[in-house]
C-alpha angles and dihedrals in degrees: 000000000000127000093249092053095043094060096029099111109111090003131103116194125199134178106212114220128175109241091231088064090055109131138157094266094054089043088055092052092046090053089051101045106014093215101110118108116196112205136187097245130111119265126239141071096279091056098055095106092054088044092053093049090050088056094048089051091050091047091053091048089054093049093047093049089049092050088050091053090048090051092051092048093051090049089051092052091051089054092046096260122136115272097181095095088062093050094048090048093054092052091057107110092221093061122082100216095171138326140201100198138017124207128201118204130174118241090249095052124099110214118203100219090170088066100028102054094058089048093050091052086068099048124104115253096227134068093354115152108169135179141076100328124208100210107151095261126121110333092340095094124136138155137178112293111217101184106110090210091065121092089224096049114147112196115226086229090065094040122005103182116105095226136052122231111232113294138173126246110256093230088090132342138152131221125191114234096254086063093051089053091048093054089051094046095089137012111276127202124257117257127189091222127067104206109048099051091065089060093041093058100031102038104015132106121291097273090060106028117101097175114115109243091028132271120005120234103226121219113238120213123186089198088074101084116195088177137056110262125197112271092029093213115067119173092228098047112125098182124015116193131202099033116154120229093253089054098056098078095048087048090055092045088057090053092049092047088052093055095044090049094050098048122203094316090050092048090053089050091050088054091051090045085059093051 
């Protein structure tokens, strides 16, 4: 049993790949696992924001289509028709029937679903933006970088203000569905960065904020680690960034060892620690 399948219930996982990057190797992985989504967005680091918006639009299309099928099935049941087909379709793990939250994670991040899922069950379903928040306090200070030679360069033409609103590290953050809908409610500018635009448009000043009710107060969690701590494995980590591919399995084995050593009582405690 793999990590992904063990915690799959109620979770749909997709690896987002630009269609222009499609190749035989990726197609083979898709044929084996069925968790790759090709989208019509340009490839490359500087196009990640557009790629993310394309994925969110796809997600909403899936949810809307599933809702339509469910409505048709209910109408069929009311008329004496068979509604079983709609029910069966919604239970397919490859179908997004509905969702409360969407999470973005980098491909070099390890996400502790065993701790995160119990935590998410306690969260509000509205105006929830969670992660490691760069908000200008303590050591979490950041501002637009104007040096074109820097990877994190933000051109003034794309964002002219000299500060960023609070935003979550892209290594692993969560949005409630209403915030997804807000981001899709109007055309948004292109940016060459992924992380700050979510804060700009969810937590920023009125001329940028698209969230109904005004700027969102994001929820900071130190257990999201956008850096490599020493030791790298910590039992309470929810998201660990910057793991090399060869480190993923040993990290998971330490998670499993912790559960095995704790026994049922320890597993319940671990769930509470996540919530």
